N, C-alpha and C positions, 0 to 999 in steps of 0.2 A: 504494500499500500504506500502510495506516495501522494504528496500534495505539491501543487506547483503554483507559481506566481510569475507574471510577465509585465514588463513595461515596454512599451513600444514608442519609437520615434523620439528617444531621448537625444537632446542636442549636445552630445559629447562624443568624442571619437571612440570607436570600439577598442583601439589600441590602449587608450588610457583606462578604459573600464576593465580590460583584461588583467592589468596589473593588480587591481583591487580584488577581482574575483579569485586570483590565484592564492591570495592571502587566506581566504575563508573556506576553501574547498575542503570537504571531508572533516569539518570542525563541528563541534556541538553548537547549537544555536546560541547559547549563552557566551561562549568563547568568540563566536563570529560577530556578535553584536558588540562585545567589549573591544574587539580588534578594530571594527569599523568606526566606533566612537573616537578612537584615538589615532585614526589614520588621516593625515592632512592632505587628502586627495579630493578633487571635485566629485569624483564618481562615487566615493564612499557614502554620500548622503542618499543617493538614488538606491544604491545596493542595500543600505541599512533599512530603508522603507520597504524594499522588495522582500527582505528576509522576515521582517515583521509581518508582512502580508501572508507570506507563505506559511509561517508558523500559525498565524490566525486561521488560514484556510484549513490546515491539518487538524487544528483543535476543533474548529466548529463544524466543518463539513464531514471529517472522517473519524471524529472522536479519538484522536491520537493523544498520547500523554505528552505535554509540552516539555517535560524534563527529559524525555528520551530522544527528542528530535535532533537530527544533525543534517548538514547540507550535503546531500548526496551528489547532486550535479548543479553546476552553475556555469553558464556560458553567455556569450555575447555574439550576435550576428550583426553585420552592417546593415543599416537602414538606407533609405534613399539619401543621395548626396544633393545638397543645395549648391548650385553653381552660381557664383557671384563674380563680378568684374571689379577690378581696382584700377583706376586710371594711372598710367605711367607717363614717362616723358615722351615727347614728340608724337603724341596721339596714339600711342600704343595702349594695351590694356593686359593686365595679368589676370588669370583666372584664379579665384579663391574657392576652395572646396570646403563647404561647411558640413561636416559629417554627422550622421545620426546613428543611433544604436537601438537594437532590440535586445533587452537583457532578460534572461530566464534564470530562475532559481527553483530548484526541486528539493524538498525536504523528505526525509524518511525517518522511520522509527528504528532505533537501535534494536537488534535482536538480543534477547537474553540468552546467555550460554549456560 
């Protein structure tokens, strides 16, 4: 049994989000939340809210024990890229790529051994 949460079209580069996701993969929810609270990255706020949402989904929809939850999967996919132009010298223009991300977090319950 697993619970999932997604956020789509986040205005941050997937490369920056991946750094934060690598910190919390396979960690218990409490540890992941503590790590994100003290990580000075822009993506950590989005991932923090997403983990809280996935944990709430697990508890509310699937009656899982919140103390046993851990981050089983977390990944980011690139969303659509917004293309903008920046004026340069002599009538030229440079393209600016404003990247977006689709972030997914999956939580599962730890098995008792």
